[in-house]
N, C-alpha and C positions, 0 to 999 in steps of 0.2 A: 781259438776264440776264448777269451777270458771274461766271464760274467761273475761278478762278486755280489754275494748276499752279505752285506755288512751288518754285523751284529746278529746274524741269523742262526747261530748254532742251536739255540733253544728250540726253535720251530723250523728246523732246516727242511727245505724242500728242494732236493737236487733233482731237477727234471731232465731226464734223458742225458745225464752227465754234463749238462750245459752250464751248471752253476757250481761255484766254489764258495766256501764260507770263510769269511774273515771275522774273527771274534776273539775275545779274551779267554774263552772257554777251551779247555783241552779237546782235542779231536778236530779242531778247525784246520782248514787247509793253510790258512795264514793266521798266525797269532798277532793280534794288534789290540791295544787298549785305546779306544777312541778319546779317552780323557787324559792321555799322556802328554799331549802337546807335541808329540813327535810326528814326523812325516809318515804317511802310509808307506810301508816297505815294498813299494813297487815302482818301476821306472815310469817316467813321463810317457804319456800316450800308449800305455800298454793294456788298458782295460777297455773292453767293448761296452759294458753296461754295469750299472750298480742298482741294487735293490735294497731298500731299508724299510723294514716293517717294524714299527714300535721300537725304534732304535734312537732316533735323533733327540727325543725328549730326555734321553739319558746322558746327553752331552752337556757339559757345563756351558751356560750361555756365552761366556767369554771365549769358548773354543769352537762354537758352532760354525762361524764363518770359516775358521781355519780348517776344520774337518771337511766342510763342503768344498773349499778351495783345493784341498788335497785330493778329493775325489775328482774335481775338474782337471787338476794337473795330470792325474794318472789316466784319465779317460782319453780315448781316441777321439779325434775330431768327428762330430756327429753322434758321439755316444750319448746314451740316455741314462738318466737317474729316475727312479720311481721311489717316492718317499711316502710312507704312511705313518701318520702320527695321530694321537688322540686330539680331538677337537674340543678345546676348552670352552668354546661357546655352547656346545651341546651339554657339557657337564653343568655349566652355570644355568642354562635353561632348565635342565632337570631339577637342579637344586631349588630354583624359584617356582617352577610349575608342577613338578612331579617327582618329589624326593624319593619315592619308592624305587624309581628306575636306577638311582645311584646304588641301591642295595641289590637289585635284581641281577645286575650284570657282574658285580664283583670285580670289575676291571676299571682301572688298574687295581692291583692288590693293595689293600689297606694293611700297613704294618700292625702286628699284634699289639704293640704298645700304644697305638692311637686308640682312643675310645671309639666304641661302635656307635657313632653319631653321624648324622647327615653331613655336618660340617667337616668331620674328619674324613669322610668318604670323598667329599668335594676336594679337600686339601690334598688328598692322595693323588689327584690328577696333576697337581702342580709340583709337589715335592714329597719324595720318600727318601729316607736316608740310605746311604750305601749299605749293602748287605755283603760284608766280607769284601771279596775282590770285585763283586758285581756292583754296578752303579745304579742307584735308584733314580727316580725322576728328578731332573734338575731344571727343566724348562717347560714352558707351556706354549701351545700354538693355537692360533686361529688362522684363517686363510690369509689375512693381511700380514701377520707376523711371519709365517712360513714363506710367503712371497718375498718379503723384505730380505730374509736371510738368503734365499736363492738368488735374487737379483744382485745383492751385495757380493756374492761369491762368483759372479760372472757368467752364470748360466743364462740361456735365452729360450725362447719358445716355451714358456711356462704354461702348462695346461692343467687346470683342476679337473679331476675326473671323479670316478666313483668306483665302488667295489665291482670287480669284474670287467670294467671298461679300461682298457690299457693297450699299449703298443704290443704287437705280437710276441716279442721276446719275453714278456712278463706273464704269458699265459700259464695259469696254474700256480702262480706265486702268492696271490692274495689269500688271506685267511678270512673265512666267512664270519668267525666270531667277532671280528673287529668292525664289520661293515656298518653297524648302526651309529657308531660314535667316532668315526675317523675322518681325517682329511686325506685325500688321495691326490697326489700331484706328480707330474712328470715334467722334466726339463731336458734341454739338449746342450751339449758343449758346442 
């Protein structure tokens, strides 16, 4: 069984040896740059499931469908993806109605060269520059947008979920620190 935590080296949770990490960072089981425009280095129908937590927003918008289609190509029939991304509608709501929440969470990280203002903290949800080899935020999502990308990539049975509510294979993979401001979605090949 091959389950891939794509982009998961920073917060890797290898549960009972069931998960392997694919990332640009050293120490990953599979080295792969999601912004390279290159195919995922795995055979068709070879992966059982994919998990992406705080990863897809780092992909160039022009490559997002490509990356999702590559995941679909490598997934076995009936395989699942679970995607967790920051919810832009929550950030905008905080900016309009409760600006202090933007500072309380400190997520996503605001680059040091952005001024420490509410506007800069909101902007950090949408765009942060590359940090060396690591890619900053490139895209933003609300439920409608992430749904569009997933449908466009050929997945079906799209289910919006929440923190801790997931298919059994993803047990223990969610990070509590993201639960207040994230979109949780699963889909099937």
